[in-house]
Backbone as numpy.savetxt, mean C-alpha at the origin, in Angstrom:
# Nx Ny Nz CAx CAy CAz Cx Cy Cz
19.26 5.07 -25.07 19.04 5.04 -23.39 19.88 4.55 -22.33
20.29 4.31 -21.44 21.39 3.83 -20.25 20.52 2.73 -20.20
21.23 1.55 -19.49 20.64 0.39 -19.18 20.41 0.87 -17.75
20.91 1.49 -16.78 20.90 1.87 -15.45 19.17 2.69 -15.89
18.92 3.38 -16.49 17.31 4.39 -16.54 16.40 2.73 -17.03
17.16 2.35 -17.81 15.57 1.44 -18.06 15.76 0.48 -16.98
16.38 -0.33 -16.43 16.57 -1.52 -15.10 15.50 -0.38 -13.93
15.80 1.25 -13.99 15.11 1.40 -13.01 13.81 1.54 -13.46
13.38 1.82 -14.29 11.63 1.88 -14.63 10.86 0.99 -15.29
12.09 -0.23 -15.47 11.70 -1.97 -15.28 11.39 -2.08 -13.63
11.94 -1.63 -12.20 11.55 -1.92 -11.07 10.83 -1.28 -10.82
10.47 -0.27 -11.16 9.20 0.95 -10.78 7.73 0.29 -11.16
8.03 -0.47 -12.46 7.02 -1.21 -13.35 6.20 -2.47 -12.56
7.56 -3.15 -12.57 7.35 -3.92 -11.05 6.90 -3.89 -9.82
7.20 -3.07 -9.29 6.88 -2.43 -7.92 5.18 -2.70 -8.07
4.65 -1.71 -9.46 3.47 -1.15 -9.40 2.61 -2.72 -9.97
3.07 -3.63 -10.79 2.31 -4.43 -11.36 2.07 -5.41 -9.73
3.40 -5.40 -9.06 3.40 -6.44 -7.95 2.10 -6.36 -6.80
2.32 -5.09 -6.57 1.36 -4.61 -6.12 -0.24 -4.74 -6.62
-0.42 -4.57 -8.09 -1.97 -4.83 -8.59 -1.94 -6.25 -8.32
-1.77 -7.02 -8.73 -1.06 -8.30 -8.98 -1.72 -8.86 -6.85
-0.63 -8.36 -6.35 -1.08 -9.06 -4.72 -2.93 -8.09 -4.34
-2.96 -7.25 -4.71 -4.08 -7.11 -4.75 -5.43 -7.53 -5.32
-5.43 -7.99 -6.44 -6.18 -8.63 -7.37 -6.33 -10.25 -6.49
-5.03 -10.64 -6.25 -4.92 -12.11 -5.84 -5.88 -11.85 -4.53
-5.58 -11.34 -3.53 -6.15 -11.10 -2.72 -7.64 -10.84 -2.47
-8.56 -10.11 -3.06 -9.91 -9.96 -3.66 -10.59 -11.16 -4.83
-9.92 -12.23 -5.41 -9.81 -13.32 -5.60 -10.06 -13.84 -4.70
-9.04 -14.67 -3.62 -9.24 -15.70 -2.89 -10.38 -14.81 -1.91
-10.08 -13.93 -1.00 -10.63 -14.53 -0.23 -11.77 -13.39 -0.04
-12.32 -12.22 -0.68 -13.17 -11.74 -1.28 -12.82 -10.66 -1.62
-13.82 -9.41 -2.11 -13.36 -7.92 -2.06 -13.17 -7.38 -0.30
-14.05 -7.75 0.61 -14.24 -7.37 1.57 -13.16 -7.42 2.03
-12.22 -8.26 2.03 -10.73 -8.67 2.79 -9.94 -7.38 2.03
-9.92 -7.07 0.92 -9.26 -6.11 0.30 -9.23 -4.57 0.77
-10.38 -4.71 1.03 -11.26 -3.19 2.06 -10.88 -3.03 2.74
-10.83 -4.35 3.89 -10.18 -4.15 5.49 -8.91 -3.84 5.36
-8.17 -4.46 4.27 -6.53 -4.14 4.39 -6.40 -2.69 3.98
-7.01 -2.37 3.00 -6.82 -0.65 3.04 -6.97 0.13 3.81
-8.41 -0.29 4.56 -8.81 0.59 5.70 -7.96 0.54 6.53
-7.23 -0.99 7.00 -6.24 -1.32 7.75 -4.56 -0.37 7.90
-4.73 0.03 6.20 -3.34 0.89 5.88 -3.74 2.15 6.14
-4.96 2.32 5.87 -4.94 3.80 7.20 -4.62 4.06 8.12
-5.44 2.95 9.25 -5.28 3.69 10.26 -3.89 2.97 10.39
-3.15 2.15 9.78 -1.83 1.47 10.07 -0.94 3.24 9.85
-1.14 3.89 9.12 -0.72 5.10 8.67 -0.60 5.91 9.57
-2.20 6.22 9.93 -2.09 7.33 11.43 -0.90 6.55 12.89
-1.26 5.46 13.71 -0.53 5.03 14.15 0.74 4.66 14.05
1.49 4.99 12.78 2.84 4.59 12.32 2.84 5.95 12.31
2.44 7.06 12.10 2.78 8.62 11.08 2.94 8.89 13.81
2.06 8.71 14.51 2.34 8.96 15.25 2.63 8.09 16.67
2.94 7.21 15.83 4.04 6.19 16.99 5.41 6.82 17.61
5.25 7.29 19.39 6.23 7.86 19.58 7.44 6.83 19.67
7.67 5.59 19.99 8.92 5.19 19.95 9.23 4.77 18.17
9.17 5.32 17.59 9.55 5.14 16.38 11.11 5.54 15.81
11.20 6.92 16.34 13.07 7.38 16.44 13.55 6.64 17.49
13.15 5.67 18.11 14.33 5.25 19.26 14.26 3.89 18.99
13.23 3.00 17.75 13.63 2.12 17.22 14.63 2.21 16.27
13.92 3.06 15.34 15.21 3.05 14.27 16.72 3.43 14.68
16.41 4.42 15.59 18.04 5.00 15.60 19.10 4.02 16.38
18.91 3.17 16.88 19.51 2.16 17.31 19.99 1.23 16.00
19.56 1.65 14.91 19.99 0.09 13.87 21.28 0.51 12.91
21.43 -0.32 12.29 23.15 -0.49 11.53 23.27 0.30 10.77
22.27 0.42 10.15 22.50 1.55 8.25 21.14 1.96 8.20
21.01 2.66 7.46 19.78 3.36 6.47 18.65 2.08 6.28
19.30 1.17 5.58 18.67 0.41 4.95 17.50 -0.73 5.74
18.67 -0.59 7.24 18.03 -1.45 8.37 16.94 -0.53 9.09
17.01 0.40 9.28 16.18 1.63 10.06 14.86 1.88 9.07
14.58 1.71 7.64 13.98 1.67 7.27 13.39 0.50 7.12
14.10 -0.95 7.06 13.54 -1.79 7.75 12.24 -1.91 8.51
13.38 -1.51 9.57 12.37 -1.01 11.20 11.12 -0.50 10.92
11.49 0.32 10.27 10.25 1.57 10.42 9.14 0.40 9.18
9.33 -0.10 8.71 7.95 -0.96 7.65 7.61 -1.94 7.99
8.31 -2.63 9.15 7.61 -3.36 9.61 6.47 -3.02 10.51
7.20 -1.98 11.59 6.36 -1.19 12.43 4.65 -1.00 11.65
5.27 -0.33 10.71 3.82 -0.78 9.66 3.34 -1.54 8.86
4.00 -2.33 8.81 2.88 -3.78 8.58 2.37 -4.29 9.94
3.52 -3.99 11.00 2.24 -4.45 12.08 1.29 -3.75 12.62
0.88 -2.53 11.87 0.12 -2.00 13.06 -1.23 -1.67 11.46
-0.76 -2.31 10.17 -1.78 -2.22 9.28 -2.29 -3.78 9.43
-1.37 -4.67 10.11 -2.16 -6.29 9.67 -2.79 -6.49 10.96
-2.67 -5.49 12.28 -3.87 -5.18 14.00 -4.62 -4.66 12.85
-4.82 -3.72 12.33 -5.98 -2.36 11.76 -6.72 -3.61 10.97
-6.08 -4.14 10.43 -7.04 -5.31 9.30 -7.52 -6.25 9.73
-6.54 -6.71 10.61 -7.76 -7.74 11.34 -8.64 -6.55 12.49
-8.97 -6.20 12.99 -9.76 -5.15 13.51 -11.44 -4.79 12.62
-11.01 -4.05 11.20 -12.10 -4.09 10.32 -12.83 -5.77 10.02
-11.30 -6.47 9.79 -11.97 -7.46 9.60 -13.44 -8.58 10.68
-13.23 -7.57 11.85 -14.15 -8.16 13.02 -15.49 -6.88 12.97
-15.49 -6.15 12.34 -15.99 -4.84 12.45 -16.89 -5.16 11.39
-16.59 -4.94 10.17 -16.80 -4.88 8.51 -17.55 -6.16 8.29
-19.61 -5.83 7.80 -20.04 -7.26 7.41 -18.96 -8.28 5.97
-19.31 -9.60 6.47 -18.77 -10.84 5.51 -19.81 -10.71 4.49
-18.85 -10.94 2.93 -19.71 -11.11 1.93 -19.99 -12.59 1.64
-20.87 -13.18 1.50 -21.38 -14.48 1.57 -21.01 -15.19 0.33
-20.47 -16.20 0.02 -20.11 -16.88 -0.98 -19.93 -16.75 -2.23
-18.87 -15.83 -2.59 -18.40 -15.12 -3.64 -17.66 -15.31 -4.09
-17.99 -16.22 -5.21 -16.47 -17.06 -6.21 -15.53 -15.98 -6.64
-14.48 -16.29 -6.81 -13.24 -15.99 -7.45 -13.36 -14.31 -8.67
-14.40 -15.09 -9.41 -14.51 -13.87 -10.80 -15.91 -13.43 -11.07
-16.96 -13.47 -9.51 -18.06 -12.68 -9.36 -17.27 -11.65 -8.97
-18.71 -10.45 -9.66 -18.52 -9.03 -9.80 -16.56 -8.75 -9.83
-15.67 -8.78 -10.82 -14.67 -9.16 -11.27 -14.70 -7.66 -11.71
-15.19 -6.44 -12.45 -14.89 -5.28 -11.83 -15.03 -4.59 -10.79
-15.70 -5.09 -9.83 -15.02 -4.41 -9.17 -14.07 -4.63 -8.18
-13.58 -6.08 -8.42 -12.35 -6.62 -7.61 -10.78 -5.68 -8.84
-11.30 -5.35 -9.47 -9.80 -5.12 -10.64 -10.41 -3.47 -10.21
-11.39 -2.95 -9.97 -11.07 -1.82 -9.63 -10.42 -1.42 -8.16
-10.57 -2.31 -7.05 -10.25 -2.65 -6.21 -8.64 -2.35 -5.94
-8.47 -3.61 -7.01 -7.07 -4.20 -6.72 -6.30 -2.49 -7.36
-6.51 -1.36 -8.51 -6.60 -0.60 -9.05 -6.20 0.39 -7.65
-6.95 0.41 -6.69 -7.42 1.42 -5.73 -6.08 0.93 -4.78
-6.48 0.23 -4.45 -4.61 -0.34 -3.81 -3.30 -0.14 -4.03
-3.29 -0.35 -5.40 -1.99 -0.38 -5.92 -1.90 1.55 -6.08
-2.76 2.04 -6.01 -3.28 3.14 -5.98 -2.07 3.95 -4.60
-2.88 3.64 -3.34 -2.84 3.50 -2.14 -1.18 3.07 -2.23
-0.82 1.76 -2.31 0.36 1.54 -2.07 1.60 2.12 -2.64
1.45 2.82 -3.60 2.20 3.74 -4.37 2.50 4.60 -4.00
1.29 5.30 -3.19 1.04 6.79 -2.27 2.31 6.59 -1.22
1.74 5.82 -0.52 1.66 5.51 1.01 3.79 4.98 0.73
4.05 4.28 0.01 5.75 4.14 -0.78 6.12 5.28 -0.81
5.36 6.07 -1.85 6.61 7.34 -2.59 6.66 8.50 -1.54
5.60 8.71 -0.22 5.49 10.12 0.41 5.66 9.31 1.71
5.41 8.50 2.34 5.07 8.44 3.60 6.22 7.08 4.11
6.64 6.17 3.72 7.46 5.07 4.18 8.55 5.52 3.48
9.57 4.65 4.21 11.06 4.70 3.24 11.38 3.63 2.93
10.54 3.17 1.28 10.26 1.50 0.77 11.47 1.76 0.04
12.15 2.80 -0.44 13.33 3.18 -1.25 14.26 2.62 -0.78
14.56 2.75 0.52 16.08 1.85 1.00 16.07 0.88 1.32
14.78 -0.39 1.09 15.08 -1.81 1.36 14.81 -2.45 -0.12
13.96 -1.84 -0.91 13.30 -2.20 -1.83 13.23 -0.72 -3.13
14.50 -1.79 -3.96 14.22 -0.49 -5.10 12.90 -0.07 -6.07
11.87 0.58 -6.24 11.24 0.63 -6.77 11.25 1.54 -8.32
12.35 2.47 -8.01 11.89 2.67 -9.43 11.16 3.78 -9.40
10.98 4.75 -10.57 9.45 5.26 -11.15 8.98 4.76 -11.91
8.02 3.94 -11.72 6.66 3.99 -13.24 6.03 5.43 -13.38
5.78 6.15 -12.60 4.58 7.16 -12.76 5.51 7.96 -12.35
5.59 8.86 -13.08 6.54 10.55 -13.69 5.47 11.30 -12.43
5.66 12.44 -12.59 5.48 13.64 -11.77 4.32 13.62 -11.22
3.57 13.27 -11.81 2.05 13.28 -11.28 1.48 12.83 -9.79
2.40 11.70 -9.61 2.41 10.61 -8.56 3.57 11.27 -7.78
4.62 11.71 -7.71 5.71 12.03 -7.11 5.33 13.69 -6.80
4.66 14.15 -6.83 4.39 15.87 -6.48 3.94 15.43 -4.86
4.61 16.27 -4.16 4.03 16.62 -2.95 2.84 16.91 -2.63
2.59 18.49 -3.47 1.86 19.24 -3.25 0.34 18.10 -3.65
0.35 17.32 -4.28 -0.99 15.96 -4.76 -0.94 14.24 -4.12
0.25 14.48 -2.95 -0.05 13.50 -2.22 -1.00 13.44 -1.19
-1.70 14.39 -0.64 -2.83 14.28 0.11 -4.29 13.51 -0.67
-4.09 14.50 -2.19 -5.37 13.56 -3.05 -5.41 12.07 -3.63
-4.19 11.80 -3.67 -3.88 10.41 -4.70 -3.99 9.80 -2.77
-3.47 9.67 -2.32 -4.11 9.66 -0.26 -5.74 9.33 -0.74
-6.38 10.54 -0.07 -7.74 10.29 -0.22 -8.33 9.90 -1.63
-8.04 9.30 -2.60 -8.78 9.48 -4.07 -9.23 7.52 -4.09
-8.83 7.16 -2.66 -9.43 5.69 -2.48 -10.61 5.78 -1.97
-10.34 6.17 -1.16 -11.67 6.48 0.42 -12.74 6.93 -0.24
-12.41 7.89 -1.12 -13.33 8.82 -2.27 -14.49 7.70 -3.38
-13.54 7.10 -3.70 -13.87 5.70 -4.52 -15.09 5.22 -3.94
-13.92 4.45 -2.81 -14.71 3.10 -2.00 -15.81 3.53 -1.63
-16.37 5.06 -1.27 -17.64 5.46 -0.54 -18.68 5.62 -1.74
-18.10 5.42 -2.85 -19.53 5.39 -4.10 -19.53 3.60 -4.14
-18.90 2.71 -4.26 -18.89 1.73 -4.47 -20.47 0.88 -4.20
């Protein structure tokens, strides 16, 4: 195997594990509802990002492709943070949940968060221009035909939790 291929696979797995650890750390520190709020905020943030009329105006004046992608990511993250704050005010809070209480649900939520982050970064956001993510998951996540199913999977599982 070529060294570049191995490095690309490792970058992809680090991105995958980083998303999972970030979701799990948020669920353990703030509770399951905080992670659900961030996930729902990402959905609303994606809606606002794709319908934002000034995105092209902001990104066309950037110095290069990576600067344009960074501006687009900042817009998406801004919409996601505002949406997550909105959901944190609207959704009911969980009371006195310890870090390891309902750890199974927290692990499942972190996995769903990882699926959501990978789907957004693969199909909707220009993450590869800013961060080399590699390809940890082969064709079943990269397929354009399955993008909607991977995007809707966390919502369906959240419905049954």
